[in-house]
C-alpha positions as CSV (number, residue, x, y, z in Angstrom):
1,X,216.0,91.9,50.5
2,X,214.5,89.0,52.4
3,X,213.8,89.4,56.1
4,X,216.7,87.6,57.9
5,X,214.4,86.8,60.8
6,X,211.7,85.1,58.7
7,X,211.4,81.6,60.1
8,X,212.2,79.8,56.9
9,X,215.4,81.8,56.5
10,X,216.4,81.2,60.1
11,X,215.9,77.5,59.8
12,X,218.0,77.4,56.6
13,X,220.9,79.2,58.5
14,X,220.3,77.0,61.6
15,X,220.7,73.8,59.5
16,X,223.7,75.1,57.6
17,X,225.6,76.7,60.5
18,X,224.7,74.6,63.5
19,X,223.2,71.2,62.6
20,X,225.5,70.2,59.8
21,X,228.5,70.9,61.9
22,X,227.3,69.3,65.2
23,X,224.5,66.8,64.5
24,X,225.2,63.6,62.6
25,X,221.5,63.1,61.9
26,X,221.0,66.7,60.7
27,X,219.0,65.5,57.8
28,X,216.4,64.2,60.2
29,X,216.3,67.6,62.0
30,X,215.8,69.4,58.7
31,X,213.1,66.9,57.6
32,X,211.1,67.4,60.8
33,X,211.2,71.2,60.7
34,X,210.3,71.3,57.0
35,X,207.5,68.8,57.3
36,X,205.8,70.0,60.4
37,X,207.0,73.6,61.2
38,X,207.5,75.5,58.0
39,X,204.0,74.8,56.5
40,X,202.6,76.5,59.6
41,X,205.0,79.4,60.4
42,X,207.4,79.5,57.4
43,X,206.6,83.2,56.5
44,X,206.4,84.4,60.1
45,X,209.1,86.5,61.7
46,X,210.6,84.1,64.3
47,X,210.0,86.6,67.1
48,X,206.2,86.3,66.5
49,X,206.1,82.7,67.5
50,X,204.8,82.5,71.0
51,X,204.4,79.7,73.6
52,X,200.7,79.4,72.7
53,X,201.6,78.7,69.1
54,X,203.9,75.9,70.0
55,X,201.3,74.4,72.3
56,X,198.8,74.5,69.4
57,X,201.2,72.8,67.0
58,X,202.0,70.0,69.5
59,X,198.3,69.6,70.4
60,X,197.4,69.1,66.7
61,X,200.2,66.5,66.3
62,X,199.1,64.6,69.4
63,X,195.4,64.6,68.2
64,X,196.6,63.1,64.9
65,X,198.3,60.2,66.7
66,X,201.8,61.6,66.2
67,X,203.0,61.8,69.7
68,X,206.5,60.6,68.8
69,X,206.7,63.3,66.1
70,X,205.5,65.9,68.6
71,X,208.4,65.0,70.9
72,X,210.8,65.4,68.0
73,X,209.3,68.8,67.0
74,X,209.5,70.1,70.5
75,X,213.2,69.0,70.8
76,X,214.3,70.5,67.5
77,X,212.4,73.7,68.0
78,X,213.9,74.2,71.4
79,X,217.4,73.9,70.0
80,X,216.5,76.2,67.1
81,X,215.3,78.9,69.5
82,X,218.3,78.5,71.8
83,X,220.5,79.0,68.8
84,X,218.4,82.1,67.8
85,X,218.6,83.6,71.2
86,X,222.4,83.3,71.1
87,X,222.4,85.2,67.8
88,X,219.9,87.9,69.1
89,X,217.3,86.9,66.5
90,X,214.8,86.6,69.4
91,X,214.9,87.7,73.0
92,X,213.7,84.4,74.6
93,X,213.0,80.8,73.9
94,X,209.2,80.3,74.0
95,X,209.8,76.5,74.7
96,X,211.9,77.0,77.8
97,X,210.3,74.9,80.6
98,X,207.3,74.1,78.4
99,X,205.0,71.8,80.4
100,X,203.8,68.8,78.4
101,X,203.1,65.8,80.5
102,X,201.5,64.1,77.6
103,X,204.9,64.1,75.8
104,X,206.8,62.5,78.6
105,X,208.4,59.2,77.5
106,X,206.9,55.9,78.9
107,X,209.9,53.8,80.1
108,X,207.9,50.6,79.9
109,X,207.2,51.2,76.2
110,X,210.9,51.2,75.4
111,X,213.0,53.9,73.7
112,X,214.2,54.9,70.3
113,X,217.9,54.2,69.7
114,X,220.3,57.0,68.7
115,X,222.3,57.1,65.5
116,X,225.5,56.0,67.2
117,X,223.7,53.1,69.0
118,X,222.1,52.0,65.7
119,X,225.5,52.1,64.0
120,X,227.2,50.2,66.8
121,X,224.5,47.5,67.0
122,X,224.3,47.1,63.3
123,X,228.1,46.6,63.0
124,X,228.2,44.4,66.1
125,X,225.5,42.2,64.5
126,X,227.6,41.9,61.4
127,X,230.5,40.5,63.5
128,X,228.1,37.8,64.9
129,X,227.3,36.5,61.4
130,X,224.7,33.8,60.9
131,X,222.3,33.1,62.5
132,X,222.0,35.8,65.2
133,X,223.7,38.6,63.3
134,X,221.4,38.3,60.3
135,X,218.4,37.8,62.6
136,X,219.1,41.0,64.5
137,X,219.7,43.0,61.4
138,X,216.3,41.9,60.0
139,X,214.6,43.0,63.2
140,X,216.3,46.4,62.9
141,X,215.2,46.9,59.3
142,X,211.6,45.7,59.7
143,X,210.5,46.5,63.2
144,X,208.8,43.2,63.7
145,X,208.5,41.2,66.9
146,X,211.3,38.9,67.9
147,X,209.4,35.7,67.5
148,X,208.2,36.6,64.0
149,X,211.6,36.3,62.4
150,X,212.9,33.7,64.9
151,X,210.2,31.3,64.0
152,X,210.1,32.0,60.3
153,X,210.3,29.0,57.9
154,X,211.2,28.9,54.2
155,X,207.6,28.4,53.3
156,X,206.8,31.7,54.9
157,X,208.9,33.5,52.3
158,X,207.5,34.5,48.9
159,X,210.6,35.4,46.8
160,X,208.4,36.4,43.9
161,X,206.6,39.1,45.7
162,X,209.4,39.7,48.2
163,X,207.6,39.3,51.5
164,X,207.4,37.4,54.8
165,X,204.0,36.0,55.6
166,X,203.6,35.4,59.3
167,X,200.7,32.9,59.8
168,X,198.0,33.6,62.3
169,X,199.0,30.5,64.3
170,X,202.1,32.2,65.6
171,X,201.2,35.9,65.2
172,X,200.3,37.9,68.2
173,X,197.4,39.6,66.5
174,X,195.8,36.2,65.6
175,X,195.7,37.0,61.9
176,X,198.0,36.6,59.0
177,X,200.5,39.4,58.6
178,X,202.6,40.3,55.5
179,X,206.0,42.1,55.8
180,X,207.1,43.4,52.4
181,X,210.9,43.3,51.8
182,X,212.9,46.4,51.3
183,X,216.0,46.2,49.2
184,X,218.4,45.6,52.2
185,X,216.1,43.0,53.7
186,X,215.9,41.1,50.3
187,X,219.7,41.1,50.2
188,X,220.0,39.5,53.6
189,X,217.3,36.9,52.9
190,X,218.9,36.0,49.6
191,X,222.1,35.0,51.3
192,X,220.6,33.0,54.1
193,X,221.7,29.3,54.1
194,X,219.5,26.8,52.3
195,X,218.9,23.4,53.9
196,X,218.1,20.2,52.0
197,X,214.7,19.8,53.5
198,X,211.1,20.1,52.2
199,X,210.7,23.0,54.6
200,X,213.1,24.4,57.1
201,X,213.7,27.1,59.7
202,X,215.3,30.2,58.3
203,X,217.4,30.8,61.5
204,X,218.8,27.6,63.0
205,X,221.9,26.1,64.4
206,X,220.5,22.6,63.6
207,X,220.6,22.6,59.8
208,X,217.1,24.1,59.7
209,X,215.5,21.4,61.8
210,X,214.6,23.7,64.7
211,X,214.6,27.5,65.1
212,X,217.3,29.3,67.0
213,X,217.3,29.4,70.8
214,X,219.7,30.9,73.4
215,X,218.5,34.4,73.0
216,X,220.0,35.6,76.2
217,X,223.4,34.5,75.2
218,X,222.8,35.9,71.7
219,X,221.9,39.3,73.1
220,X,224.9,39.3,75.4
221,X,227.2,38.6,72.4
222,X,225.6,41.4,70.4
223,X,226.0,43.8,73.3
224,X,229.7,43.0,73.7
225,X,230.4,43.5,70.0
226,X,228.3,46.7,69.8
227,X,230.0,48.1,72.9
228,X,233.4,47.8,71.3
229,X,232.2,49.4,68.1
230,X,230.6,52.2,70.0
231,X,233.8,52.9,71.8
232,X,235.5,53.3,68.5
233,X,232.8,55.6,67.2
234,X,233.0,57.9,70.2
235,X,236.8,57.5,70.7
236,X,236.4,56.6,74.3
237,X,237.8,53.1,75.4
238,X,235.7,53.2,78.6
239,X,232.4,54.3,77.1
240,X,229.4,52.2,78.2
241,X,226.7,51.0,75.8
242,X,223.4,52.3,77.2
243,X,220.9,49.6,78.2
244,X,218.5,48.7,75.4
245,X,216.0,45.9,74.7
246,X,215.5,44.1,71.4
247,X,212.0,45.5,71.5
248,X,213.6,49.0,71.2
249,X,214.2,48.1,67.5
250,X,210.3,48.3,67.1
251,X,210.2,51.6,69.0
252,X,213.0,53.0,66.8
253,X,211.1,51.9,63.7
254,X,207.9,53.6,64.9
255,X,209.6,56.8,65.8
256,X,211.6,57.2,62.7
257,X,208.8,56.3,60.4
258,X,206.9,59.2,62.0
259,X,209.9,61.4,61.4
260,X,209.9,60.3,57.8
261,X,206.4,61.5,57.5
262,X,204.4,58.3,57.4
263,X,200.9,58.3,59.0
264,X,199.8,56.5,62.1
265,X,197.7,54.1,60.0
266,X,200.7,53.1,57.9
267,X,202.9,52.7,60.9
268,X,200.3,50.5,62.6
269,X,200.1,48.4,59.5
270,X,203.9,48.0,59.3
271,X,204.2,47.1,63.0
272,X,201.1,44.9,63.0
273,X,199.3,46.9,65.6
274,X,195.7,45.8,65.6
275,X,193.0,48.4,65.9
276,X,190.1,47.5,68.3
277,X,187.2,45.8,66.7
278,X,189.0,45.2,63.3
279,X,190.7,41.8,64.0
280,X,188.0,39.8,62.3
281,X,187.9,41.9,59.2
282,X,191.6,42.6,58.9
283,X,192.9,41.8,55.4
284,X,196.6,40.8,55.3
285,X,197.0,42.7,52.0
286,X,195.7,45.9,53.5
287,X,198.2,48.8,53.1
288,X,200.6,46.5,51.2
289,X,201.9,49.2,48.9
290,X,202.1,51.7,51.7
291,X,203.9,49.3,54.0
292,X,206.4,48.6,51.2
293,X,207.0,52.3,50.6
294,X,207.4,52.9,54.4
295,X,209.8,49.9,54.9
296,X,211.9,50.8,51.9
297,X,212.3,54.4,53.1
298,X,213.0,53.3,56.6
299,X,215.6,50.7,55.5
300,X,217.4,53.3,53.2
301,X,217.4,55.7,56.2
302,X,219.0,53.0,58.4
303,X,221.6,52.2,55.8
304,X,222.5,55.9,55.7
305,X,222.8,56.0,59.5
306,X,225.0,52.9,59.8
307,X,227.2,53.6,56.8
């Protein structure tokens, strides 16, 4: 008979009995625990895991540049241990009041959106239609900066390879940047209006002549639509949509790519984070296959969340 207190068996019970019933994104919880916890302690009795072991795991993740992942690991482990204490599988939660100032969120850096927020904003964007609705959905699916899609022209799109090329003239990193299309992104791009011009702006209220403007009003309309959707989701007619910035779509992409198991180098390549000293030698085709795989996995994950 297998030991019921073996960590792998406890996690299996925790996912089946607790997470599937109470956590909409339970697959993310399971993914994080199986990717980062089980390889280290899977065969251990859960009672053998001490505070020092948790610190060591989090230290390793931080050193690997996976600070966001470390936060998620800490959060899910704390819930796992609380559940285990309640079932008398362990006497105490070793993560209780665990001091980790290095894992405190930086409010200036933005925040990752919850599943309910993503679903509400996605559906709210759908109600806006073209141009702002499609624009916001592409930002959500790709994690790119606002100006990189807002200023995109038809000549920046390569339909054969399925990518957006952001020229260095309007790219923050002062170099060309390629964004490979996932399947959902390709579907949105394929249905954008086509204007009868030699070249035109993808998102425009002037028949492609100039790019979209009025972003403050566009965000206000998005928030109003998303708020009503969120109230339906939580079944509370007075629920307030938490404040968020469009930049938080990038933070969400970074965080969830980490949860999906993609390395810091791949995440940096997807988001266009330049590494010090490499701007001059940066090749826009670097990590192209890895970026495509990451954005495809991320887009499919988002589509599952918003379904």
